[in-house]
C-alpha positions in Angstrom: -12.2 39.3 -27.0 -11.8 38.0 -30.5 -13.8 34.9 -31.5 -11.3 32.4 -32.4 -12.7 29.5 -34.7 -10.2 26.7 -35.2 -11.3 24.3 -37.9 -10.8 20.6 -37.2 -10.5 17.8 -39.6 -14.3 17.1 -39.4 -15.0 20.7 -40.2 -12.7 20.6 -43.3 -14.2 17.3 -44.5 -17.7 18.9 -44.1 -16.7 22.0 -46.1 -15.3 19.8 -48.9 -18.6 17.9 -49.0 -20.7 21.1 -49.1 -18.5 22.5 -51.9 -18.9 19.2 -53.9 -22.6 19.2 -53.5 -22.7 22.9 -54.5 -20.8 22.1 -57.7 -23.1 19.2 -58.5 -26.0 21.3 -57.9 -24.7 24.1 -60.2 -24.0 21.5 -63.0 -27.4 19.9 -62.6 -29.1 23.4 -62.6 -27.3 24.4 -65.7 -28.2 21.1 -67.4 -31.9 21.0 -66.4 -32.8 24.7 -66.7 -31.2 25.0 -70.0 -34.1 24.4 -72.6 -31.8 23.8 -75.4 -29.6 21.0 -73.7 -32.4 19.4 -71.6 -33.4 15.9 -72.7 -37.1 15.2 -73.2 -38.4 12.4 -70.8 -37.4 11.2 -67.3 -34.1 9.9 -66.1 -35.3 6.3 -65.2 -31.9 5.2 -63.7 -31.6 8.2 -61.5 -35.2 7.8 -60.2 -34.6 3.9 -59.6 -31.4 4.8 -57.6 -33.6 7.4 -55.7 -36.3 4.8 -55.0 -33.6 2.3 -53.7 -32.1 5.1 -51.5 -35.6 5.8 -50.1 -36.3 2.2 -49.6 -33.0 1.7 -47.8 -33.6 4.8 -45.7 -37.1 3.6 -44.8 -35.7 0.1 -43.8 -33.0 1.7 -41.8 -35.5 4.0 -40.1 -37.8 0.9 -39.3 -34.8 -1.1 -37.9 -33.9 1.9 -35.7 -37.6 2.3 -34.6 -37.8 -1.5 -33.8 -34.5 -1.3 -31.8 -35.8 1.9 -30.1 -39.0 0.1 -29.2 -37.2 -3.1 -27.9 -35.0 -0.8 -25.8 -38.0 1.2 -24.6 -39.8 -2.2 -23.5 -36.5 -3.3 -21.7 -36.4 0.2 -20.0 -40.1 -0.1 -19.0 -39.8 -3.3 -17.5 -36.7 -2.2 -15.6 -38.5 1.0 -14.5 -41.5 -1.2 -13.3 -39.1 -3.3 -11.3 -37.3 -0.4 -9.9 -40.5 1.4 -9.0 -41.8 -1.8 -7.2 -38.5 -1.9 -5.2 -38.8 1.7 -4.5 -42.4 1.3 -3.2 -41.3 -1.8 -1.0 -38.4 0.3 0.3 -40.5 3.4 1.1 -43.1 0.9 2.8 -40.3 -0.6 4.9 -38.8 2.8 5.8 -42.4 4.0 6.8 -42.9 0.9 9.0 -39.5 1.5 10.7 -40.4 5.2 11.2 -43.7 4.4 12.7 -42.3 1.7 14.9 -39.6 4.1 16.1 -42.0 6.8 16.8 -44.4 4.3 18.8 -41.4 3.0 20.8 -39.2 6.1 21.4 -41.3 9.2 20.4 -44.6 8.7 22.4 -46.6 11.8 23.2 -46.2 11.0 27.1 -42.4 11.1 26.8 -42.3 14.6 25.6 -40.9 17.4 27.7 -43.9 19.6 27.4 -46.5 16.8 27.6 -47.7 18.2 31.0 -48.8 21.4 29.2 -50.6 19.5 26.5 -52.0 16.5 28.5 -55.7 16.4 27.7 -56.2 14.3 31.1 -54.3 16.8 33.3 -57.5 18.0 35.0 -58.5 14.4 35.7 -55.2 13.5 37.3 -54.9 16.9 39.2 -55.2 16.7 43.0 -57.1 19.1 45.0 -55.3 22.1 46.6 -52.8 21.0 49.3 -54.0 17.4 49.1 -51.0 16.3 51.1 -51.5 18.7 54.1 -53.5 17.6 57.2 -55.5 20.7 57.0 -56.9 21.2 53.4 -57.9 24.6 52.4 -60.5 25.9 50.1 -60.1 27.0 46.5 -59.9 30.8 47.3 -57.6 30.4 50.2 -53.7 31.0 49.8 -52.2 27.8 48.8 -48.7 28.3 49.7 -46.6 30.9 51.8 -43.0 32.0 51.4 -40.7 29.8 53.5 -43.5 27.3 54.2 -42.4 23.5 54.0 -45.4 21.3 54.0 -43.4 18.0 53.7 -40.8 18.8 56.2 -41.5 15.9 58.6 -41.7 13.2 55.9 -38.6 14.7 54.1 -36.7 14.7 57.4 -37.7 10.9 58.0 -36.5 10.3 54.4 -33.2 12.1 54.9 -32.6 10.3 58.3 -33.3 6.9 56.6 -31.0 7.7 53.7 -28.2 9.0 56.1 -28.3 5.7 58.1 -28.2 3.8 54.8 -25.3 5.7 53.7 -23.5 5.1 57.0 -24.4 1.4 56.9 -23.0 1.2 53.3 -19.9 3.0 54.3 -19.4 0.6 57.3 -19.8 -2.4 55.1 -17.4 -1.1 52.4 -14.9 -0.3 55.1 -15.1 -3.8 56.6 -15.0 -5.4 53.0 -11.9 -3.2 52.3 -10.2 -4.2 55.6 -11.0 -7.9 54.9 -9.6 -7.7 51.4 -6.5 -5.9 52.7 -6.0 -8.6 55.3 -6.3 -11.4 52.8 -3.9 -9.7 50.5 -1.5 -9.4 53.2 -1.8 -13.0 54.2 -1.4 -14.1 50.6 1.6 -11.9 50.5 3.3 -13.3 53.5 2.6 -16.9 52.3 4.1 -16.2 49.0 7.3 -14.6 50.6 7.6 -17.6 53.0 7.2 -19.9 50.1 9.7 -18.0 48.0 12.2 -18.1 50.9 11.9 -21.8 51.5 12.3 -22.4 47.8 15.3 -20.2 47.8 16.9 -22.1 50.7 16.1 -25.4 49.2 17.6 -24.2 45.8 20.7 -22.8 47.7 21.2 -26.2 49.4 20.9 -28.2 46.2 23.3 -25.8 44.4 25.9 -26.1 47.2 25.6 -29.9 47.2 25.9 -29.9 43.4 29.0 -27.7 43.5 30.7 -29.9 46.1 30.1 -33.1 44.0 31.2 -31.3 40.8 34.4 -30.0 42.6 35.1 -33.7 43.9 34.6 -35.1 40.4 36.9 -32.3 38.8 39.6 -33.1 41.5 39.5 -36.9 40.6 39.6 -36.1 37.0 42.5 -33.6 37.2 44.5 -36.2 39.4 44.0 -38.8 36.7 45.0 -36.4 34.0 48.1 -35.4 35.9 49.1 -38.8 36.4 48.6 -39.8 32.8 50.4 -36.6 31.6 53.3 -37.5 34.0 53.6 -41.0 32.5 53.3 -39.8 28.9 55.9 -37.2 29.4 58.2 -39.8 30.9 57.6 -42.1 27.8 58.2 -39.3 25.3 61.4 -38.1 27.2 62.8 -41.7 26.9 61.8 -42.0 23.1 63.3 -38.6 22.5 66.6 -39.6 24.0 66.7 -42.8 22.1 65.8 -40.9 18.9 68.5 -38.3 19.4 71.1 -41.1 20.0 70.2 -42.7 16.8 70.2 -39.6 14.9 73.6 -38.7 16.1 74.9 -42.0 15.0 73.3 -41.8 11.6 74.7 -38.3 11.0 78.0 -39.3 11.9 78.1 -42.2 9.6 76.2 -40.7 6.7 77.5 -39.5 3.2 76.5 -35.9 3.9 79.0 -35.3 6.6 81.6 -37.2 4.6 80.7 -34.7 1.7 80.3 -37.2 -1.0 79.1 -35.4 -4.1 77.9 -38.5 -6.0 75.4 -39.5 -3.4 73.4 -36.5 -4.3 72.9 -37.4 -7.8 69.4 -38.8 -8.7 68.6 -41.8 -10.8 65.8 -39.8 -12.4 68.1 -37.6 -14.4 71.4 -35.8 -14.5 69.8 -32.5 -13.5 67.8 -34.1 -10.6 69.3 -34.3 -7.1 68.4 -35.9 -3.7 67.3 -33.3 -1.4 68.6 -34.6 1.9 72.0 -35.3 0.4 72.5 -32.2 -1.7 75.3 -29.9 -0.7 74.5 -26.8 -2.6 75.0 -25.3 -6.1 78.2 -24.4 -7.7 79.2 -21.0 -9.2 77.9 -21.8 -12.7 74.6 -23.1 -11.2 74.3 -20.0 -9.0 74.6 -17.6 -12.1 72.1 -19.6 -14.0 69.7 -19.4 -10.9 70.2 -15.7 -10.4 69.6 -15.1 -14.1 66.3 -17.0 -14.0 65.3 -15.1 -11.0 65.7 -11.7 -12.7 63.9 -13.0 -15.7 61.0 -14.1 -13.4 61.1 -10.7 -11.7 61.0 -8.9 -15.0 58.1 -11.0 -16.3 56.3 -10.6 -12.9 56.8 -6.7 -13.1 55.5 -6.6 -16.7 52.5 -8.7 -15.7 51.7 -6.4 -12.8 52.1 -3.5 -15.1 49.7 -4.9 -17.7 47.3 -5.8 -14.9 47.5 -2.3 -13.5 47.0 -0.7 -17.0 44.0 -2.9 -17.6 42.5 -2.1 -14.3 43.0 1.6 -15.0 41.3 1.2 -18.4 38.4 -0.8 -16.8 38.0 2.0 -14.2 38.0 4.7 -16.9 35.6 2.7 -19.0 33.4 2.3 -15.8 33.4 5.9 -15.0 32.6 6.9 -18.7 29.7 4.4 -18.7 28.5 6.0 -15.4 28.9 9.4 -16.8 27.1 8.5 -20.0 24.3 6.7 -18.0 23.9 9.9 -15.7 23.9 12.1 -18.8 21.3 9.9 -20.5 19.3 9.9 -17.3 19.3 13.8 -17.1 18.4 14.0 -20.8 15.7 11.5 -20.3 14.3 13.5 -17.3 14.7 16.8 -19.3 12.9 15.2 -22.3 10.0 14.0 -20.0 9.7 17.5 -18.5 9.5 19.0 -22.1 7.0 16.4 -23.1 4.9 17.0 -20.0 5.1 20.8 -20.7 4.2 20.3 -24.3 1.2 18.1 -23.3 0.1 20.5 -20.7 0.2 23.3 -23.4 -1.6 21.2 -25.9 -4.3 20.4 -23.2 -4.5 24.1 -22.5 -4.8 25.0 -26.2 -7.5 22.2 -26.6 -9.4 23.3 -23.6 -9.2 26.9 -24.9 -10.5 25.7 -28.3 -13.3 23.6 -26.7 -14.4 26.8 -24.7 -14.3 28.8 -27.8 -16.2 26.3 -29.7 -18.8 25.9 -27.1 -19.1 29.6 -26.8 -19.5 29.8 -30.6 -22.3 27.2 -30.7 -24.0 28.8 -27.7 -23.7 32.3 -29.0 -24.0 31.9 -32.8 -25.2 28.5 -33.8 -28.0 27.6 -31.2 -29.3 31.3 -31.0 -29.9 31.6 -34.8 -33.7 31.9 -35.2 -35.0 31.0 -38.8 -36.3 34.2 -40.8 -38.4 34.5 -43.9 -35.2 34.2 -46.1 -34.6 30.8 -44.6 -38.1 29.5 -45.7 -37.8 31.3 -49.0 -34.7 29.3 -50.1 -36.6 26.1 -50.3 -38.0 24.8 -53.8 -35.5 27.0 -55.6 -33.2 24.1 -56.7 -33.6 21.1 -59.0 -33.9 18.6 -56.2 
C-alpha cells in the first residue's frame, strides 16, 4: 500500500520557517566565511540580542519550573490525602471481611469440619455406646439389617403420629368453627339485607302514593285554571273580532281612498296598513330595480368565486412550494451529512496514515554518525 503523506497547514508553515532559516544561514555563512567581506570585531547588537533572548529563555524556564514545582506540591498533597483515604478504606474493608468471617465463616460451620476437627477423638463415643450390650474394639460393630435404635425410633414415630393426628383434629375443629361463624355471619347479613330492602320498599311505596296524591291535586288545580283562562280568552277573542269587523267596515281601506295612504314624511312615503298597492309605472321601476340588484349580486358572487379560486390556487402553489423546499432541504441535509461522513472518513484515513508514518518513519529513526557529524558546521 502506498504511503500517503497529506501536508496540513501546520506542515506548510513549518516548511516555510525551515526554508527561511536555511536562506538566512546561507547568507550568514557567505558573509562570515568570506575573508574579504568579513568585518573585524564583534557584532555587539547581535550579541546583546542573543543575551536578552537567553535571559528571557532562562526566565521562562524558571517560571515553568516554579509552576511545575507548585503543581507537583499540590499533586503530592493530594496523593497523600488519597493514600490516607485508601489506607482507611482498606482498613475498614479488612475489618468488615474479618467480622464477616468470624460471624458467617467459622471453621465449625464448614461442611467438611468433621474431617478436620482436631477434637474429634475427644468427642468420639465408644463403639456401640447406645447399645445395652457394648462390644469390644475388635468385635463387629454393625451387621446388615440391624436396627439398634428400633424401640426408641418406634416410640418417637408413635408420638409424632399422635401429635399429627391431634394437630389435624384441632385444625379440622378450627376450620369447622370458622365455617360455622362464616355461615352465621352470612345469614345475619342476608336477614339484615332483606329487612332493609322491605323497609326501603315500604318507604318507596308510601312516597309514591304521596307523590301521586300531590300530582293529582296539582293537575286538578291546573285543569281548573286552564278552563277558566280559556273561557276568558274566548270571551276576549269574540269581543276583539267584533271590534275588528266594525273597524274594517268603517275604515278607509275598504272604502279604497288613495289619499289616506300618503305619508306626511314625503311624497314617496306611504302608510303601510293603508297602502293599496303600486300602479303600472311603479311596478316597472320596481322590476327594473330588482333586475339591477340581481345583476349586481351575480357580479359580486362571480367576483367572490374568482377571488376564492385565486386564493385556492395561491394556497396550493404555496403548499407545493413549501413541500418542494422541504424536499430540497432534506436532500441538502442528506448531501451535507454524506459530505461530512466522507470528510470524516478522509480525516480518519489521513490520521491513520499520519500515525503510521510517525510510528514507522519518525519514531523509529535511530541517530547515526552522520547525525552527530552535522553539528559545529554552521556559523551559529
